[in-house]
C-alpha positions as CSV (number, residue, x, y, z in Angstrom):
1,M,0.0,0.0,0.1
2,A,2.8,2.4,0.8
3,R,4.4,1.7,-2.6
4,Y,1.0,2.5,-4.3
5,I,0.6,5.7,-2.3
6,R,4.1,6.8,-3.4
7,Y,3.1,6.0,-7.0
8,L,0.0,8.2,-6.7
9,K,2.2,11.1,-5.4
10,N,4.5,10.6,-8.3
11,R,1.5,10.7,-10.7
12,I,0.3,14.0,-9.2
13,R,3.7,15.4,-9.7
14,L,4.3,14.1,-13.3
15,D,0.9,14.6,-14.8
16,R,-2.0,16.1,-12.9
17,R,-4.6,15.6,-15.6
18,T,-4.0,11.8,-15.6
19,F,-4.4,11.7,-11.9
20,I,-7.6,13.7,-12.0
21,L,-9.0,11.4,-14.7
22,Y,-8.0,8.3,-12.5
23,T,-9.7,9.9,-9.4
24,V,-13.0,10.7,-11.3
25,L,-13.2,7.3,-12.9
26,R,-12.5,5.5,-9.6
27,A,-15.2,7.6,-7.8
28,L,-17.7,6.7,-10.6
29,V,-16.9,3.0,-10.2
30,L,-17.4,3.3,-6.4
31,F,-20.7,5.0,-7.0
32,C,-21.7,2.4,-9.4
33,M,-20.8,-0.3,-7.0
34,I,-22.9,1.2,-4.3
35,R,-25.9,1.5,-6.7
36,Q,-25.5,-2.2,-7.6
37,I,-25.6,-3.1,-3.9
38,F,-28.8,-1.3,-3.4
39,V,-30.4,-3.1,-6.4
40,R,-28.9,-6.4,-5.3
41,N,-27.1,-6.9,-8.6
42,Y,-24.1,-8.8,-7.1
43,E,-22.8,-9.7,-10.5
44,G,-22.5,-5.9,-11.1
45,V,-20.7,-5.5,-7.7
46,G,-18.2,-8.1,-8.8
47,I,-17.6,-6.3,-12.1
48,C,-17.0,-3.0,-10.1
49,L,-14.5,-4.7,-7.8
50,L,-12.7,-6.2,-10.9
51,S,-12.6,-2.7,-12.4
52,L,-11.0,-1.2,-9.3
53,L,-8.3,-4.0,-9.4
54,L,-7.7,-3.4,-13.0
55,F,-7.1,0.3,-12.2
56,L,-4.2,-0.8,-10.2
57,A,-2.6,-2.7,-13.1
58,P,-0.6,0.2,-14.5
59,S,0.9,1.2,-11.1
60,F,1.7,-2.5,-10.3
61,M,3.5,-3.0,-13.7
62,E,5.5,0.3,-13.2
63,D,6.6,-0.5,-9.7
64,N,7.5,-4.2,-10.4
65,L,8.8,-4.0,-14.0
66,E,10.6,-0.7,-13.6
67,I,8.9,0.9,-16.6
68,E,7.1,4.2,-17.1
69,I,3.8,4.2,-18.9
70,P,3.3,7.6,-20.5
71,P,0.3,9.6,-19.1
72,L,-1.8,9.6,-22.3
73,F,-1.4,5.8,-22.6
74,E,-2.3,5.4,-19.0
75,G,-5.4,7.6,-19.4
76,I,-6.5,5.5,-22.4
77,I,-6.1,2.3,-20.4
78,Y,-8.3,3.7,-17.6
79,L,-11.0,4.9,-20.0
80,F,-10.9,1.6,-21.8
81,I,-11.4,-0.3,-18.6
82,F,-14.3,1.9,-17.5
83,A,-16.0,1.7,-21.0
84,A,-15.6,-2.1,-21.2
85,E,-16.6,-3.1,-17.7
86,I,-18.8,-0.4,-16.2
87,L,-20.5,1.1,-19.3
88,G,-20.4,-2.1,-21.3
89,E,-21.3,-4.8,-18.8
90,V,-23.0,-3.0,-15.8
91,D,-25.0,-0.4,-17.9
92,N,-25.6,-2.7,-20.8
93,F,-24.0,-0.5,-23.5
94,Y,-23.1,-3.6,-25.4
95,I,-26.7,-4.3,-26.0
96,N,-28.2,-0.8,-26.0
97,L,-25.7,1.1,-28.0
98,P,-24.9,-0.4,-31.5
99,G,-21.2,-0.5,-32.2
100,W,-20.0,-0.2,-28.7
101,D,-18.3,-3.6,-28.7
102,T,-16.8,-3.0,-32.2
103,M,-15.3,0.3,-30.9
104,L,-13.7,-1.4,-27.9
105,H,-12.3,-4.3,-29.8
106,T,-10.7,-1.7,-32.2
107,I,-9.2,0.2,-29.3
108,N,-8.0,-3.1,-27.8
109,G,-6.2,-4.1,-31.0
110,F,-4.6,-0.7,-31.0
111,L,-3.6,-0.8,-27.3
112,C,-2.3,-4.4,-27.5
113,A,-0.1,-3.5,-30.4
114,A,1.2,-0.6,-28.4
115,V,2.0,-2.9,-25.5
116,G,3.7,-5.5,-27.8
117,F,5.6,-2.8,-29.5
118,S,6.8,-1.3,-26.2
119,L,7.9,-4.7,-24.8
120,I,9.9,-5.6,-28.0
121,D,11.2,-2.0,-28.3
122,L,12.5,-2.2,-24.7
123,L,14.2,-5.4,-25.4
124,N,15.6,-4.0,-28.7
125,R,17.1,-0.9,-27.0
126,H,18.5,-2.5,-23.9
127,S,19.7,-6.0,-25.0
128,K,23.2,-6.5,-26.3
129,R,22.2,-9.5,-28.2
130,I,18.9,-8.8,-29.8
131,Q,18.5,-6.1,-32.4
132,L,15.4,-6.2,-34.6
133,S,14.8,-4.1,-37.7
134,P,11.9,-1.7,-37.6
135,L,9.8,-3.8,-40.0
136,Y,10.3,-7.0,-37.9
137,L,9.6,-5.1,-34.6
138,C,6.3,-3.8,-35.9
139,L,5.4,-7.2,-37.3
140,V,6.0,-8.8,-33.8
141,A,3.9,-6.0,-32.3
142,F,1.1,-6.7,-34.7
143,C,1.2,-10.4,-34.1
144,F,1.2,-9.8,-30.3
145,S,-2.0,-7.8,-30.6
146,M,-3.7,-10.4,-32.8
147,T,-2.6,-13.2,-30.4
148,V,-4.2,-11.3,-27.5
149,G,-7.4,-10.9,-29.6
150,V,-7.6,-14.6,-30.5
151,C,-7.0,-15.6,-26.9
152,W,-9.8,-13.4,-25.8
153,E,-12.1,-15.0,-28.4
154,F,-11.2,-18.4,-26.8
155,I,-12.2,-17.0,-23.5
156,E,-15.5,-15.9,-24.9
157,C,-16.2,-19.3,-26.5
158,A,-15.3,-21.1,-23.2
159,G,-17.7,-18.9,-21.3
160,D,-20.5,-19.8,-23.7
161,L,-19.7,-23.5,-23.8
162,F,-19.0,-24.3,-20.1
163,F,-20.6,-21.5,-18.1
164,G,-23.8,-20.8,-19.9
165,Q,-22.9,-17.2,-20.9
166,D,-23.6,-15.3,-24.1
167,M,-20.2,-13.6,-24.5
168,Q,-20.1,-14.2,-28.2
169,K,-23.1,-12.0,-29.1
170,D,-25.5,-13.5,-31.7
171,F,-26.5,-12.0,-35.0
172,I,-29.8,-12.4,-37.0
173,V,-29.0,-13.2,-40.6
174,R,-31.4,-13.5,-43.6
175,Q,-29.3,-16.1,-45.5
176,F,-26.6,-18.7,-45.1
177,Q,-24.9,-21.5,-47.1
178,S,-24.3,-25.0,-45.7
179,V,-23.1,-28.3,-47.1
180,T,-25.0,-30.0,-44.2
181,L,-28.2,-29.5,-46.2
182,D,-26.9,-31.2,-49.3
183,P,-29.0,-34.5,-49.7
184,T,-26.3,-36.1,-51.8
185,H,-23.5,-35.5,-49.3
186,S,-21.3,-34.2,-52.1
187,Q,-19.9,-31.2,-50.3
188,I,-22.2,-28.8,-52.3
189,P,-23.2,-25.8,-50.3
190,I,-27.0,-25.2,-50.3
191,A,-27.9,-21.6,-50.1
192,V,-30.9,-20.7,-48.0
193,K,-32.0,-17.0,-48.8
194,D,-34.7,-14.5,-47.7
195,I,-35.3,-16.2,-44.3
196,E,-38.3,-14.6,-42.7
197,K,-38.3,-16.3,-39.3
198,T,-36.9,-19.3,-37.5
199,V,-38.8,-21.5,-35.1
200,I,-37.0,-23.5,-32.5
201,Y,-38.7,-26.5,-30.9
202,T,-37.1,-28.0,-27.6
203,A,-37.5,-31.5,-26.2
204,S,-39.3,-30.0,-23.3
205,G,-42.0,-28.7,-25.6
206,K,-41.0,-25.0,-25.5
207,T,-41.1,-23.0,-28.8
208,Y,-38.9,-20.0,-29.6
209,T,-39.7,-17.8,-32.7
210,I,-36.9,-15.7,-34.1
211,S,-38.4,-13.1,-36.4
212,G,-36.5,-11.5,-39.2
213,G,-34.2,-14.3,-40.1
214,Y,-31.9,-17.1,-38.7
215,L,-29.9,-16.8,-35.4
216,D,-26.2,-16.9,-36.1
217,I,-24.5,-18.3,-32.8
218,G,-21.4,-16.1,-32.3
219,I,-19.5,-16.8,-35.5
220,L,-20.1,-13.4,-37.1
221,D,-19.4,-11.7,-33.8
222,T,-16.0,-13.4,-33.6
223,M,-15.0,-12.7,-37.0
224,K,-16.0,-9.0,-36.7
225,D,-14.1,-8.7,-33.4
226,L,-11.0,-10.2,-35.0
227,M,-11.4,-7.9,-38.0
228,V,-11.6,-4.6,-36.0
229,N,-8.7,-5.9,-33.8
230,F,-6.7,-6.4,-37.0
231,I,-7.5,-2.8,-38.0
232,G,-6.4,-1.4,-34.6
233,A,-3.2,-3.4,-34.5
234,L,-2.4,-2.5,-38.1
235,V,-2.9,1.3,-37.5
236,F,-0.5,1.2,-34.5
237,S,2.0,-1.0,-36.3
238,L,2.1,1.5,-39.2
239,F,2.5,4.4,-36.8
240,G,5.3,2.5,-35.0
241,Y,7.1,1.8,-38.2
242,R,7.0,5.5,-39.3
243,Y,8.3,6.4,-35.7
244,L,11.2,4.0,-35.9
245,K,12.1,5.0,-39.5
246,K,11.6,8.7,-38.7
247,A,9.5,9.1,-41.8
248,G,7.8,12.4,-42.7
249,R,9.0,16.0,-42.8
250,N,8.9,16.5,-39.1
251,P,10.5,13.6,-37.1
252,A,10.1,15.6,-33.9
253,R,6.3,15.4,-34.2
254,Y,6.4,11.6,-34.4
255,A,8.8,11.5,-31.4
256,K,6.4,13.7,-29.4
257,I,3.5,11.4,-30.2
258,A,5.5,8.3,-29.5
259,E,6.5,9.3,-26.1
260,N,2.8,9.4,-25.2
261,L,2.2,5.9,-26.4
262,I,5.4,3.9,-25.9
263,V,6.5,2.5,-22.6
264,R,10.1,3.5,-21.4
265,A,12.4,1.7,-19.0
266,V,13.3,3.6,-15.8
267,D,15.6,3.0,-12.9
268,K,14.5,2.3,-9.3
269,N,14.1,6.2,-8.8
270,G,11.8,6.4,-11.7
271,K,14.3,8.2,-14.0
272,P,14.6,7.1,-17.6
273,V,17.3,4.5,-18.3
274,K,19.9,5.5,-20.9
275,T,21.7,2.6,-22.4
276,V,23.9,2.1,-25.4
277,P,23.4,-1.4,-26.5
278,V,25.7,-3.2,-28.9
279,E,23.9,-3.5,-32.2
280,E,24.9,-6.4,-34.4
281,D,24.2,-4.3,-37.4
282,A,26.0,-1.2,-36.1
283,P,29.2,-0.1,-38.0
284,L,31.6,-1.3,-35.5
285,P,35.1,-1.9,-36.8
286,E,36.5,-5.4,-37.3
287,E,39.1,-6.5,-34.8
288,K,40.9,-8.5,-37.5
289,T,41.6,-7.6,-41.1
290,E,43.5,-9.0,-44.0
291,T,46.7,-7.3,-42.9
292,E,47.2,-9.9,-40.2
293,N,47.3,-12.6,-42.9
294,L,50.1,-10.9,-44.9
295,S,53.6,-12.2,-44.6
296,E,56.2,-10.1,-42.8
297,Q,58.1,-9.9,-46.2
298,D,55.1,-8.2,-47.8
299,K,54.8,-5.8,-45.0
300,E,58.5,-4.8,-45.2
301,S,58.4,-4.4,-48.9
302,G,55.2,-2.5,-48.9
303,Q,53.7,-4.9,-51.5
304,G,50.6,-5.7,-49.4
305,G,49.3,-2.1,-49.3
306,K,47.1,-2.1,-52.3
307,T,45.6,-5.6,-51.6
308,E,44.9,-4.6,-48.0
309,D,43.2,-1.4,-48.9
310,K,40.9,-3.3,-51.2
311,G,40.1,-5.6,-48.4
312,T,39.2,-2.7,-46.2
313,E,36.9,-1.4,-48.9
314,K,35.1,-4.7,-49.1
315,K,34.4,-4.7,-45.4
316,E,33.1,-1.1,-45.5
317,E,30.7,-2.1,-48.3
318,Q,29.3,-4.8,-46.0
319,C,29.4,-2.6,-42.9
320,P,30.1,1.1,-42.9
321,A,33.5,2.0,-41.5
322,P,33.8,4.2,-38.4
323,V,35.8,6.7,-40.4
324,E,34.5,8.0,-43.7
325,E,37.4,7.6,-46.2
326,E,37.6,8.5,-49.9
327,Q,37.3,5.1,-51.7
328,K,40.2,5.4,-54.1
329,D,43.7,4.2,-54.3
330,R,45.8,6.4,-52.0
331,K,49.1,4.7,-52.6
332,G,51.8,7.3,-52.2
333,H,49.6,9.3,-49.8
334,L,48.7,8.9,-46.2
335,R,46.3,6.0,-45.8
336,R,45.1,3.4,-43.3
337,L,46.2,-0.2,-43.7
338,D,44.7,-1.9,-40.7
339,R,42.7,-1.3,-37.6
340,K,42.9,-3.3,-34.4
341,L,40.6,-3.1,-31.4
342,V,42.5,-2.4,-28.2
343,S,39.7,-1.7,-25.7
344,S,35.9,-1.6,-25.9
345,G,33.8,0.6,-23.7
346,H,30.1,1.4,-23.2
347,V,30.1,4.3,-25.5
348,L,33.6,4.5,-27.1
349,D,36.0,1.9,-28.6
350,F,39.7,2.5,-28.7
351,Y,41.7,1.3,-31.8
352,H,45.3,1.2,-33.1
353,D,45.4,2.2,-36.8
354,V,48.3,1.0,-38.9
355,M,49.0,4.0,-41.1
356,E,51.2,4.2,-44.2
357,L,52.9,7.5,-44.6
358,P,53.6,9.1,-48.0
359,D,57.2,7.9,-47.9
360,G,56.1,4.3,-47.3
361,K,56.9,4.1,-43.6
362,K,54.3,2.7,-41.2
363,E,53.2,4.1,-37.9
364,I,50.6,3.3,-35.2
365,W,48.0,5.9,-34.6
366,D,45.3,6.0,-32.0
367,F,41.7,6.2,-33.1
368,V,38.5,6.4,-31.0
369,A,35.1,5.2,-32.5
370,H,31.8,6.4,-31.1
371,R,29.4,3.5,-31.1
372,K,26.5,5.7,-32.0
373,K,28.4,8.2,-34.2
374,G,27.7,11.0,-31.7
375,G,24.6,12.9,-30.7
376,A,22.7,16.1,-30.8
377,C,22.7,19.5,-29.1
378,V,19.9,22.2,-28.8
379,V,19.9,25.9,-28.6
380,P,16.7,26.4,-26.5
381,V,15.3,30.0,-26.8
382,L,12.7,31.1,-24.2
383,P,9.7,33.3,-25.1
384,D,11.7,36.3,-23.7
385,E,14.5,35.6,-26.2
386,K,16.9,34.4,-23.6
387,I,18.8,31.2,-24.2
388,L,18.4,28.3,-21.7
389,L,21.6,26.5,-20.6
390,I,22.5,23.8,-18.1
391,R,25.3,24.0,-15.5
392,Q,26.8,20.6,-14.4
393,F,30.0,19.2,-13.1
394,R,32.3,17.5,-15.7
395,P,34.7,15.0,-14.1
396,A,36.9,14.9,-17.1
397,I,38.1,18.5,-16.6
398,G,37.4,18.6,-12.9
399,R,35.0,21.6,-12.9
400,E,31.4,22.9,-13.6
401,T,30.6,24.0,-17.1
402,L,27.8,26.1,-18.6
403,E,26.5,24.2,-21.7
404,L,23.7,23.8,-24.0
405,P,21.4,20.7,-23.5
406,A,22.9,17.8,-25.4
407,G,23.3,14.0,-25.4
408,A,24.2,10.9,-27.3
409,K,21.8,8.9,-29.5
410,N,20.2,5.9,-28.1
411,S,21.0,3.8,-31.2
412,Y,23.1,4.1,-34.2
413,E,20.1,4.7,-36.6
414,E,18.2,7.1,-34.3
415,D,17.5,10.5,-35.9
416,T,19.5,13.3,-34.3
417,E,16.3,15.5,-34.2
418,V,14.7,12.9,-32.0
419,T,17.8,12.8,-29.8
420,A,17.8,16.6,-29.5
421,L,14.1,16.7,-28.5
422,R,14.6,13.9,-25.9
423,E,17.7,15.5,-24.3
424,L,16.0,18.9,-24.2
425,E,13.0,17.5,-22.3
426,E,15.0,15.2,-20.0
427,E,17.7,17.8,-19.0
428,T,15.5,20.9,-18.8
429,G,11.9,19.8,-18.7
430,Y,11.2,22.1,-21.7
431,T,9.9,21.1,-25.2
432,C,9.4,22.6,-28.5
433,D,7.1,21.8,-31.4
434,Q,9.6,22.3,-34.2
435,L,13.4,22.0,-34.2
436,T,15.5,23.9,-36.9
437,P,18.9,22.5,-37.9
438,L,21.8,25.0,-37.3
439,L,24.9,23.1,-38.0
440,K,26.8,19.8,-37.8
441,L,30.1,19.4,-35.9
442,Q,32.8,16.9,-36.0
443,T,34.2,16.7,-32.5
444,A,37.8,15.8,-33.2
445,T,38.5,14.9,-36.8
446,A,42.2,13.8,-36.1
447,W,41.3,10.9,-33.9
448,C,37.6,10.4,-33.4
449,D,34.5,10.0,-35.6
450,E,32.0,11.6,-33.2
451,S,29.6,14.1,-34.7
452,T,27.1,16.5,-33.1
453,A,24.1,17.9,-34.8
454,V,23.0,21.3,-33.4
455,Y,19.4,22.3,-33.6
456,L,17.5,25.5,-32.7
457,A,14.4,25.2,-30.5
458,K,12.4,28.4,-30.6
459,P,10.4,29.1,-28.6
460,V,10.5,26.4,-25.9
461,E,7.8,25.8,-23.4
462,K,7.7,24.2,-20.0
463,K,6.5,20.6,-20.2
464,G,7.3,19.2,-16.7
465,A,10.1,18.3,-14.3
466,Q,13.5,17.3,-15.3
467,Q,14.2,13.6,-15.9
468,L,17.8,13.3,-14.8
469,D,20.0,10.2,-14.4
470,E,21.3,9.3,-10.9
471,A,24.6,10.7,-11.7
472,E,23.3,14.0,-13.1
473,E,23.2,17.2,-11.1
474,I,22.0,19.8,-13.5
475,S,20.8,23.3,-12.8
476,L,19.1,25.7,-15.3
477,E,20.3,29.2,-16.2
478,S,19.2,31.6,-18.9
479,Y,21.0,34.5,-20.5
480,S,20.6,37.0,-23.3
481,P,22.5,36.3,-26.5
482,E,24.7,39.3,-25.9
483,E,25.6,38.1,-22.4
484,L,26.6,34.7,-23.7
485,K,28.7,36.3,-26.4
486,R,30.6,38.1,-23.7
487,R,31.0,34.9,-21.6
488,I,32.4,33.1,-24.7
489,E,34.8,35.9,-25.4
490,S,36.0,36.0,-21.7
491,G,36.6,32.3,-21.8
492,E,34.0,31.4,-19.2
493,I,32.1,29.2,-21.8
494,Q,34.6,26.8,-23.5
495,D,32.5,23.8,-24.4
496,S,33.0,23.5,-28.2
497,K,29.4,22.5,-29.1
498,T,28.0,25.2,-26.9
499,V,30.3,27.9,-28.4
500,A,29.5,26.7,-31.9
501,G,25.7,26.5,-31.2
502,I,25.5,30.0,-29.7
503,L,27.6,31.7,-32.3
504,A,25.6,29.9,-35.1
505,Y,22.4,31.2,-33.6
506,L,23.9,34.8,-33.3
507,L,25.0,34.6,-37.0
508,E,21.5,33.5,-38.0
509,Q,19.9,36.4,-36.0
510,K,22.3,38.8,-37.6
511,E,21.3,37.6,-41.1
512,D,17.6,37.8,-40.3
């Protein structure tokens, strides 16, 4: 109970609207349960109790699985439970309101696809061994939703067969085809059309008359439910595919929608987990190359250079190299012959490059490969035209720095605009509807392949609280562009991406 109370407090802090929705729906369920007690409808009381328990499911999953369900997604879950159990079962909307069951099955297909997508996406992002393509991930999410839909139809069929229920709602049809009516038993379907009424006689002597046609026992209802479940699952799968592929003219818009529908992993303190998994299809350099197979005599005479360069090109065609090189014969010029992995880290890999100098001599050069090829940086401009910056301690230089919000990509293929929007929201609590590219930086071209895309976010608006990692201690400060220019000139601001981003913004303002 203490954990649940703590969860509710966190919900109030994170999203007040979702908490208000939860409170209102819970109160309505309690009111409905009291009403059912007075009318002595104990089945309705049981449904109300079940609804209250289902309302606890999101918090239970968040607390035990260390995930965060986005507020919009959580609100849809609460509304779905209320609509299905209270309005549908207790208030008989399934019977009195045509299309109610169809609508809920469509939403169920959409929600289950979102759940399946989130589960596989979490595995995809945080596993070192499993990396699925966007198409395959969405296909799995779609199949997950359809499997849930089929299992539910099994439950409805079992309820009708073994417990005397009518969960598979019946339809009155005016025609059908059946090979059972074929007197020759030749599998020829006999069509019965324009049925006016059906009379049913029981062994006890009771007679039931069905006016308007023939009573279809649940078959059409099952097919209809699976069809709309298919539609809901397909819609979300297509959306998920576009989100992963960053299709469209505004990737940030898809990222903003996705964060409201896709579950994220969090740590024990409820902060988003940032991991950099090893992707099998990521362009990591090979530890061994064809140079190791050359004889020492070839190395000394320099005869193996051209063959080895071609071998390197072949590998780069299969898997892009960490360093973009001109694909041409550089014999007689500076060129790389070999690359050997020395040490592998969580974000960076350290290599020794065998370099051939223009005079034919060979040297060992250090090279650092960024596993995700870098990240993104944002210049956030407030409505009062001041620029929002963060102040944090940097252990590498042993002091605090004043920087623009920035961070690494979560995966090699992640769009830098998505990275920029995520880092802006996590480090500052602000967001922006539209990001504008300013420039792209190469951090250290001599020995590293890391790149940083710088975006302008103008204007930014407050969205919520910062979502910092355990090791992050970040405070927010804002300054006018002129003040930041003075701080750059005085040497107070030395972070390269911050200097470049601010100066690029000032240059753009001057041109405007």
